[in-house]
N, C-alpha and C positions, 0 to 999 in steps of 0.2 A: 504494500500500500504506500502510495507516495506520502511524503511528509513535507512540512513547511519549515523544517529546521534551518538554522543559520548556515550550516555547512552543506546544504543542498546545492548541486550544480545547476539545477533547473527548477526553481520554485514556481515559475510561471507555467511550466508544463504540468506540475502537480496540481496547481490550481485549475488549469484547464481540464485535466482528467476528472477531478472531483465535480466540477461544474457540468461536464458532459454526462457524467453518471447520474447526477440529479435530473438533468434534462431527459435522459433516456427512461429513468424510472417514472418520472411524471407522465411521459408520453405513453408508457405501458399501462399506467394506472388509470388514465382518463377513461378508456372504454369499459373498464371492469364493472362499474355500477349497472351499465346497460346490459352486460352479459348475464348479470344475476337475475334478470327477468323483469324487474320493475324499475321505474325511474323515480322512486320515492327517496326521501332522505334516509330511510333505513338501509337501503342498498349502499348508499354512499358511506354511511356510518360503519357498515360492515367492512368495506374496503379500507377505510381509514384505520379501523381497529386492527385489521390484518397487517397493515404496514407498520403500525405502532409495535405490535408483537414481533414482527420481523426485525425491526430496529433494535428492540430490547435484546433479542437473541444475538444479533450481530454485535452489539456492544459487549455483551458478556463473553462471547466466544472469541472475538477478534481483539478487542481492546484490553480486556481483563483489568478494569480500573482498580480492583482491590489489590493488585500486585504492584501498583505504583507506576504503571505505564502512562505515558502522556507527557504533558508539560511539567518541568521541574517546579517545585513549590515556590522557589525564590523569584521566578520570572513573572512579569505582569501578564 
């Protein structure tokens, strides 16, 4: 996974990859409420809840915040 650390050779490339991933996930998520069969707020809520759960699983499996990964405590 790209990082934005100070010693990175291409911080703009990492930013572009993360932005592109957000764009792709948003484009993939847009038609999902219609696929669920109805166009009510409930189908949208189900899709949002699904992505929230996906994000929580990704955070705990990839970032492992309890092990101290991420930004050092002394930096803003």
